[in-house]
N, C-alpha and C positions, 0 to 999 in steps of 0.2 A: 190424401185431403188436399180438394183443388182451393184455389186461389178465386176469389169474385172479383172479375175486372170492372172498374166502372167508367174507364177511357182508354181509347184503344187508339192507336196511329191509322191515320187516315191514308197514307202514302206509304211505302215502302221505305224501309231501312236505305240512308244513303238519298233519297230524294229530297232535293233543295226545301220542298214544303213541309217540313217536318212538323205534325201539327196531331195534336190529341182531340179526339172527338166523344161525347158523352155515349155510353152505349147503354147504360143501365139508371133506371129509375133514379137510382141515386148520383149519378154522374149530371142528368138533368137537374137535381136538386140542387145540386151544388152550382151549377151555373146560372140556375136562378137566383140564389141567395148572390151570388157575383152582381148580378144585374140590377137585385134590389136594393146591394149596399150604392152601386154606382146614381139608382135613381135618388135615395134620401140622401146622398151628397147633395146630386143636384138640388133636389126639393131645398134643402138647408142653406145652400149657396147663393139659391135666387132671392128666400127670405130674407139671409141676412145682408144682402146684396142691396134690397130694397128699402131695407131697414138704415141704409147708410153704414154695414160694417162689411163693406166689399171685400179687404185684407183677412179677415176674422171668418168669413164664408167661402174664397178660396184657401185658406189652410184645413175647412173642416173637410169640404169637397176633396182635397190632396188626400187627408189621411184617410176618408174614406175607400178612396179608390186603390191606396197603396195598401191598406189593411185586408180588403177584398180581395185583391188581385192577388196579394202574398199568398193568402189562403187559400184561393183557388189553384195558383200553381203548386203550393205544397201536396194538397190532397188531390191533384190531378198525376202529379209525379208518384205520390204514395199508390195511387191507387189504379195507375194507367199499366199497361202490358207491358212486359218487357222488350228490351230491344232484342231481336233475336235473328 
């Protein structure tokens, strides 16, 4: 049984640029969802700041960024190619 990897390392193990990149359509979808979370948080922040609720807007954006980023990191780690 082969495992399906959504992300792979862009550089060899040991390189200081230790980064994952999507290599499957599901990986690209995960990255797109992360970007969408940031865009939605930015729109909510802009709208709330224009309405006079700057701090609440900042909290909404920070929450959206933290949830989206945490989810992205979790999925990339779980579905990424192992270190070999």
